C-alpha positions, 0 to 999 in steps of 0.5 A: 536690501534694495529700497523701493522704487517710486514710479510715475506714469502718464498717458495720452491718446489722440485720434490724429488729424486724418482718421475718423476713429481712434483704433488705439487702446491702452492699459494702465495698472500702476499698482501692479506695475503693468502698462500696455499700448495696443494699435488696431490694424489700420485698414482692417475691420474692427481694429478698434475692437481688437485693440480694446480686446487686448487692453481688456484682457491685460487689464483683467489678468491676475498677476502672481507675486513672482516676477517671472511667473507674472511675465508668463501670465502677461504673455498668456493674456496676449495669447488669450487675446489673440485667440479671442480676436482670431475666433471673432474674425473667423466668425465674421469672415473679416480680418482684424488684428492689433499690435501690442507692447507691454511693460511690466516692472516689479522688484527692480526688474522689467519685462517688455512683451510685444507683437507688431510695431508699437514700440517701447523705448528706454531712456537711461544715462542720456541715451535712448534705447529701442527695446522692441524690434518692429515686426514689419516686412521692412524690418525683416528686409533690414535684418536680412541685409536687403535694405539699409536702416536709413532706407527703412524709415521712408520705405512705402511698405514700412507699416506692413506688419509681418506679425500681429495679434489676431491674424493667425491662430498661433502667435509668437510673443517676443520678450526682453527682461532686464534690470530697472535703474533709478532715473530710467524713463520708459516710453510706450507708443503706437507708430502714430508717434514714431512715424512723426517724431524721430528718435533724436527728438524723442531722446531730447524730450525724454531728457526733461524731468516733467513727465506730463510736459514731455507727454504733452510735447510728444502729442503736440509735435505729432499733431503739428506734423499732420498726425495721419494716424492715431497716436498714443503714448505712455511715459513711465519714470522710475526713481528711488522712493524717498522717506521724509520724517517730520518732527512736530514742534516741541516733540523732542524738547 
């Protein structure tokens, strides 16, 4: 039987150096093993409301005991958030939307569910793995061989989303499921972070043992580089739980 895992999670969000309002939102349910980041679509009306709606729906979802069943509920919550945002947009006659990237950990398994270009990374065995694939027009061009990966980073349309929550009545949610290993570190973030801190630096910072220090450095680096967008980051570290036994003086004399 596998020993229980000890999970440490820290989160921070910042409006950045240019925007007047923070359209990022997040959900943290450490007791249930669920975390999420949502980024309201920049330039669209009420992006802050859209991201908060998603975070609130995820925060209120009742998760069943089974891992697979819980993943289905989380996906259903994202679909419910899509319907709510889409209906509100239709009523107002204004387009609004949000990305979402959610991480669920239970029974030494993890699920990643996402829509848009907010990302989830896994740092394992000194290597950084991007678990999500950006739903952007530029990424689609890369996938079709029309653009090289190194050209995508500086492409002027790099942040134009090909898929987002709330912009259509029907939504497709991507899912990745795998096994958790002790020592894993997950990073959930909005593109305000990845636009300023490249993967090599992310890996270097995630290698540090102190999750709060890592988070602080990630936000500080983004701000130092101008932070033209809101920035939100969630760092989730996984370790084996340790059981310590304390003997009272004289207890065994």
